[in-house]
C-alpha positions as CSV (number, residue, x, y, z in Angstrom):
1,X,72.0,120.1,83.0
2,X,73.1,118.0,86.2
3,X,72.9,114.1,85.1
4,X,72.3,111.1,87.6
5,X,74.8,109.5,89.7
6,X,75.2,106.5,87.8
7,X,76.0,108.1,84.5
8,X,78.6,109.9,85.8
9,X,80.3,106.8,87.4
10,X,79.5,105.3,83.9
11,X,81.6,108.3,82.1
12,X,84.3,108.1,84.9
13,X,84.9,104.4,84.1
14,X,85.1,104.6,80.5
15,X,87.3,107.8,80.7
16,X,89.8,106.1,83.1
17,X,89.9,103.1,81.0
18,X,90.6,105.3,77.9
19,X,93.1,107.6,79.6
20,X,95.0,104.5,81.1
21,X,95.4,103.1,77.7
22,X,96.6,106.6,76.6
23,X,99.3,107.0,79.5
24,X,100.3,103.5,78.9
25,X,101.7,104.7,75.1
26,X,104.1,106.8,76.9
27,X,105.1,104.3,79.7
28,X,103.2,105.8,82.4
29,X,101.1,103.9,85.0
30,X,97.6,103.3,84.6
31,X,97.1,105.1,88.2
32,X,98.0,108.4,86.4
33,X,95.8,107.8,83.8
34,X,92.9,107.5,86.2
35,X,93.9,110.5,88.3
36,X,94.2,112.7,84.8
37,X,90.5,111.2,83.7
38,X,89.0,112.4,86.9
39,X,90.8,116.0,86.9
40,X,89.9,116.7,83.7
41,X,86.3,115.6,83.9
42,X,86.1,117.4,87.2
43,X,84.9,120.6,88.7
44,X,88.2,122.1,88.4
45,X,88.8,121.7,84.7
46,X,86.0,121.1,82.1
47,X,83.3,121.0,85.1
48,X,81.4,117.6,83.6
49,X,81.1,116.6,86.9
50,X,79.9,119.2,89.2
51,X,81.4,119.4,93.1
52,X,78.5,118.1,94.9
53,X,78.8,115.1,92.9
54,X,82.1,114.5,93.5
55,X,81.7,115.0,97.2
56,X,79.0,112.2,97.1
57,X,81.6,109.7,95.9
58,X,83.3,109.4,99.2
59,X,81.8,106.0,99.9
60,X,83.8,104.6,96.8
61,X,87.4,105.8,98.5
62,X,86.1,104.0,101.9
63,X,85.5,100.9,99.8
64,X,88.5,101.0,97.7
65,X,90.7,101.8,100.7
66,X,89.4,99.2,102.5
67,X,90.3,96.2,99.7
68,X,93.6,97.4,99.3
69,X,94.4,97.4,102.8
70,X,92.8,93.9,102.6
71,X,95.3,92.8,99.9
72,X,98.2,94.3,101.8
73,X,97.4,92.4,105.0
74,X,97.0,88.9,102.9
75,X,100.5,89.3,102.0
76,X,101.6,89.3,105.5
77,X,102.2,85.7,106.3
78,X,104.3,84.2,108.9
79,X,107.1,83.2,106.2
80,X,106.9,86.5,104.9
81,X,107.0,88.2,108.2
82,X,109.9,86.0,109.5
83,X,111.9,86.6,106.3
84,X,111.8,90.6,106.6
85,X,111.8,90.5,110.3
86,X,112.1,94.1,111.9
87,X,113.6,96.0,108.9
88,X,110.1,97.5,107.9
89,X,109.3,98.5,111.5
90,X,112.3,100.2,111.8
91,X,112.7,102.3,108.3
92,X,108.7,103.0,108.8
93,X,109.7,104.9,111.8
94,X,112.7,106.6,110.5
95,X,110.7,107.7,107.4
96,X,107.9,108.8,109.0
97,X,109.8,110.8,111.7
98,X,112.6,112.1,109.4
99,X,109.9,113.6,107.4
100,X,108.0,115.3,110.3
101,X,111.8,116.8,111.7
102,X,112.8,118.0,108.1
103,X,109.6,119.9,107.5
104,X,109.5,121.4,110.9
105,X,113.3,122.0,111.0
106,X,113.3,123.9,107.8
107,X,110.1,125.8,108.7
108,X,111.3,127.3,111.9
109,X,114.9,128.0,110.3
110,X,112.8,130.5,108.1
111,X,110.9,132.2,110.8
112,X,107.5,130.1,110.7
113,X,105.4,130.4,113.8
114,X,106.3,127.0,115.6
115,X,102.6,126.0,116.3
116,X,102.1,126.1,112.2
117,X,105.5,124.4,111.7
118,X,104.8,121.5,114.4
119,X,101.4,120.7,112.8
120,X,102.6,120.9,109.1
121,X,105.8,118.6,110.0
122,X,103.0,116.2,111.8
123,X,101.1,115.7,108.6
124,X,104.0,115.0,106.7
125,X,104.8,111.8,108.2
126,X,101.5,110.0,106.2
127,X,102.2,107.7,103.2
128,X,99.4,106.9,100.9
129,X,99.2,103.1,100.1
130,X,97.1,103.0,97.2
131,X,99.0,104.2,94.4
132,X,102.1,102.3,95.4
133,X,99.9,99.0,95.6
134,X,98.6,99.7,92.3
135,X,101.8,100.3,90.4
136,X,103.4,96.9,92.1
137,X,100.2,95.2,90.8
138,X,100.1,96.6,87.6
139,X,103.7,95.9,86.3
140,X,104.2,92.5,88.6
141,X,107.0,94.1,90.4
142,X,109.2,91.6,92.6
143,X,112.0,91.9,94.7
144,X,113.2,93.2,98.1
145,X,112.5,96.8,97.5
146,X,108.9,95.6,96.8
147,X,108.5,93.3,99.4
148,X,109.8,95.9,102.0
149,X,107.9,99.0,100.5
150,X,104.6,96.9,100.8
151,X,105.5,96.6,104.7
152,X,106.8,99.9,105.1
153,X,103.5,101.7,103.7
154,X,101.2,99.4,105.7
155,X,103.1,100.1,109.1
156,X,103.3,103.9,108.3
157,X,99.9,104.8,109.4
158,X,100.5,103.6,112.7
159,X,103.5,105.4,113.0
160,X,102.0,108.7,111.7
161,X,99.0,108.8,113.8
162,X,101.3,108.6,116.7
163,X,103.6,110.9,115.8
164,X,100.6,113.3,114.8
165,X,99.1,112.9,118.3
166,X,102.3,113.8,120.2
167,X,102.9,117.0,118.1
168,X,99.2,118.1,118.0
169,X,99.7,118.1,121.8
170,X,102.9,120.0,121.7
171,X,101.2,122.6,119.4
172,X,97.9,123.1,121.4
173,X,100.1,123.8,124.6
174,X,102.1,126.3,122.3
175,X,98.5,128.0,121.2
176,X,97.9,128.6,125.1
177,X,95.9,125.5,125.6
178,X,96.1,122.7,128.2
179,X,97.8,119.6,127.9
180,X,95.6,116.6,127.7
181,X,97.1,112.8,128.2
182,X,94.1,111.5,126.1
183,X,95.5,113.3,123.0
184,X,98.5,111.2,123.3
185,X,97.0,107.6,124.3
186,X,94.0,108.0,122.3
187,X,95.5,107.2,119.1
188,X,97.5,104.4,120.6
189,X,94.1,103.0,121.8
190,X,92.6,103.4,118.3
191,X,95.4,101.7,116.9
192,X,95.2,98.7,119.1
193,X,91.4,98.8,119.1
194,X,91.8,98.6,115.3
195,X,94.1,95.9,114.9
196,X,91.9,93.7,117.5
197,X,88.8,94.4,115.5
198,X,90.5,93.3,112.3
199,X,91.9,90.4,114.0
200,X,88.3,89.3,115.1
201,X,87.1,89.6,111.8
202,X,89.8,87.2,110.3
203,X,88.6,84.5,112.9
204,X,85.1,85.2,111.9
205,X,85.9,84.9,108.1
206,X,87.3,81.0,108.2
207,X,84.0,80.0,109.3
208,X,81.4,80.9,106.6
209,X,84.2,79.2,104.1
210,X,83.3,75.7,105.5
211,X,79.6,76.3,103.8
212,X,80.3,78.1,101.0
213,X,82.6,76.7,98.3
214,X,81.6,78.4,95.2
215,X,83.5,81.4,94.1
216,X,80.1,83.6,93.6
217,X,79.3,82.8,97.4
218,X,82.8,83.2,98.5
219,X,83.2,86.6,96.7
220,X,79.7,87.9,98.6
221,X,81.3,86.9,102.0
222,X,84.6,88.7,101.2
223,X,82.8,92.1,100.2
224,X,80.2,91.9,102.9
225,X,83.3,91.0,105.8
226,X,85.6,93.5,104.7
227,X,82.9,96.4,104.0
228,X,81.4,95.3,107.8
229,X,85.1,95.6,109.4
230,X,85.5,98.8,107.6
231,X,82.3,100.1,108.7
232,X,82.6,99.3,112.2
233,X,86.4,100.9,112.5
234,X,85.0,104.1,111.2
235,X,82.1,104.0,113.5
236,X,84.3,103.6,116.5
237,X,86.5,106.4,115.1
238,X,89.5,103.9,114.5
239,X,91.7,103.3,111.5
240,X,89.7,101.4,108.6
241,X,92.9,100.8,106.9
242,X,94.7,99.1,110.0
243,X,91.3,97.1,110.5
244,X,91.1,95.7,107.1
245,X,94.8,94.9,107.0
246,X,94.7,93.3,110.5
247,X,91.7,91.0,108.9
248,X,93.8,90.2,105.9
249,X,96.7,89.5,108.2
250,X,94.7,86.9,110.6
251,X,93.0,85.5,107.4
252,X,96.3,84.4,105.8
253,X,98.0,83.1,108.6
254,X,94.8,80.8,109.8
255,X,93.2,79.5,106.6
256,X,94.6,77.5,103.6
257,X,92.3,79.3,101.5
258,X,93.6,82.6,101.8
259,X,94.9,82.8,98.4
260,X,91.8,82.0,96.8
261,X,90.1,84.5,98.6
262,X,92.5,87.1,97.2
263,X,91.9,85.8,93.9
264,X,88.0,86.6,94.4
265,X,89.0,89.7,95.9
266,X,90.9,90.6,92.9
267,X,87.9,89.6,90.6
268,X,85.9,92.4,92.4
269,X,88.4,95.6,92.8
270,X,89.7,96.5,89.0
271,X,86.6,98.6,88.5
272,X,86.3,100.1,92.3
273,X,90.1,101.2,92.2
274,X,89.6,102.6,88.7
275,X,86.8,104.8,90.1
276,X,88.6,105.4,93.5
277,X,91.6,107.1,91.5
278,X,88.9,108.8,89.1
279,X,87.4,110.4,91.9
280,X,90.1,111.0,93.6
281,X,91.4,113.1,90.9
282,X,88.3,114.9,90.1
283,X,88.4,116.1,93.8
284,X,92.1,117.7,93.1
285,X,91.6,121.4,93.3
286,X,94.2,122.7,90.8
287,X,93.0,126.2,91.5
288,X,94.6,126.5,95.2
289,X,98.0,125.9,93.3
290,X,98.8,129.7,93.7
291,X,98.3,129.9,97.4
292,X,100.9,127.4,98.3
293,X,103.7,130.0,98.7
294,X,107.0,129.4,100.4
295,X,105.9,127.6,103.0
296,X,104.3,124.9,100.4
297,X,107.0,124.5,98.3
298,X,109.2,123.8,101.7
299,X,106.4,121.5,102.8
300,X,106.5,119.5,99.4
301,X,110.2,119.6,99.3
302,X,111.2,118.9,102.7
303,X,108.9,116.2,103.2
304,X,110.3,114.3,100.1
305,X,113.7,114.8,101.7
306,X,112.8,113.3,105.1
307,X,111.3,110.3,103.4
308,X,114.0,109.4,101.2
309,X,116.8,110.4,103.8
310,X,114.8,108.4,106.6
311,X,114.3,105.5,104.6
312,X,118.1,105.1,103.7
313,X,119.0,105.7,107.1
314,X,116.5,103.0,108.6
315,X,117.9,100.7,105.7
316,X,121.2,101.1,106.7
317,X,121.1,100.4,110.3
318,X,119.4,97.3,109.3
319,X,121.7,96.3,106.9
320,X,118.9,96.1,104.2
321,X,120.2,95.0,100.8
322,X,122.0,97.9,99.0
323,X,119.1,98.2,96.4
324,X,116.5,98.8,99.3
325,X,118.7,101.5,100.7
326,X,118.9,103.2,97.3
327,X,115.5,103.0,95.9
328,X,113.0,102.5,98.6
329,X,112.9,106.2,99.8
330,X,111.5,107.7,96.3
331,X,108.6,105.4,96.3
332,X,107.1,106.7,99.8
333,X,106.5,109.9,98.1
334,X,102.5,109.7,97.8
335,X,100.5,111.1,100.1
336,X,96.7,111.3,100.0
337,X,93.7,110.0,102.4
338,X,95.2,109.8,105.7
339,X,97.0,113.3,105.2
340,X,93.8,114.9,104.5
341,X,92.1,113.3,107.5
342,X,94.9,114.6,110.1
343,X,94.4,118.0,108.2
344,X,90.9,118.4,109.8
345,X,92.3,117.4,113.3
346,X,95.3,120.0,112.8
347,X,92.8,123.0,112.0
348,X,91.0,122.1,115.0
349,X,94.2,122.5,117.0
350,X,95.3,125.9,115.2
351,X,92.2,127.6,114.0
352,X,94.1,130.8,113.3
353,X,96.1,128.7,110.4
354,X,93.5,126.4,109.5
355,X,93.4,127.9,105.8
356,X,96.8,127.8,105.5
357,X,97.0,124.1,106.6
358,X,94.5,123.2,104.1
359,X,95.8,125.1,101.3
360,X,99.6,123.3,101.5
361,X,98.3,119.7,102.5
362,X,95.8,119.9,99.6
363,X,98.1,121.2,97.0
364,X,100.8,119.0,98.2
365,X,98.4,116.2,97.7
366,X,97.9,117.0,94.2
367,X,101.4,117.3,93.3
368,X,102.4,113.9,95.3
369,X,99.3,112.0,93.4
370,X,100.2,113.1,90.0
371,X,103.8,112.7,90.3
372,X,104.0,109.8,93.0
373,X,103.0,106.8,90.8
374,X,105.7,107.7,88.2
375,X,108.3,108.0,90.9
376,X,107.1,104.8,92.2
377,X,107.5,103.0,88.7
378,X,110.8,104.6,87.7
379,X,112.1,103.4,91.4
380,X,111.0,100.0,90.9
381,X,112.6,99.6,87.7
382,X,115.9,101.4,88.8
383,X,115.8,98.5,91.2
384,X,115.2,96.1,88.3
385,X,112.3,94.4,90.2
386,X,109.6,95.3,87.2
387,X,109.9,92.7,84.1
388,X,111.6,94.2,81.2
389,X,108.7,93.6,78.8
390,X,106.9,96.0,81.2
């Protein structure tokens, strides 16, 4: 018997809360518990929640990621940006491109078709900010590694989109297609457009704050404008993550009330974030693990090596603190939504390899999402940026 959507959401909330508490007993992040709750209840394990219902939960992902991006953006005050300077930019470029080249290089070295190698390498650049931010918030992590990590994952999407567009153009030519300049410049237009859209919404945000002072009203304003910004970005085919990030960045730099708005935002999001990770867990298809093969193993391991090596080199070049050089890379392992979105484009660019690309990236996502939060926690503990009581 199929239940109604509200009941499924209620089940996921309570199961996620319970699993979050249980994994905490063995010193794992709450995010891991939320993912496991969804995975266990989902269509690929106990089948409590059917696949068609899981597919209907996509709007939850959009809402949660919009607020995650908004929260990250609210941390980019002028004082903070002056303090970190160009270090996160350089590190983001190096860790993204090294992941691309590492995957492509190893796959080509073992004789994998160049078109498939280039496309899988292009997808390797993307990093998921959601799990990382949740671990930071749960444990109250503070310090140079945490500060740099937040900035790098925020910039990662922009670098990944540009790198991906270049690789798709190359792969298309290799596959016999024509080179189209728009493949290169359209992602740049999308990034700039998303940032400008978010900036405009940040300017608009300040207006109703003059007339509405109660927390309840400001909660409505925050939810309404964040959702509207993300919705317009999606409508235009732009990155809603970058748009909402720009919204938060603009707001925190033009309004002295941004901290209170962030507090209002935090009062809305706990249940939303739990549902996001629980539904993400339900969508993880563990049955594809046998399909990953040697190419999949190389993708997983080479991407990790590229992220870690690139982050280290970028930090060395920028003379970042030793803790940043040593511990930043492993915290960049999580990969999810953006990578899956890029997979759809890659499949179109190389239809002959569509099944392989999908299986490899989805399986890698399953692995990264389950182990990523744990590695992030261990990394921040190693850097001594998580209070000892956690």
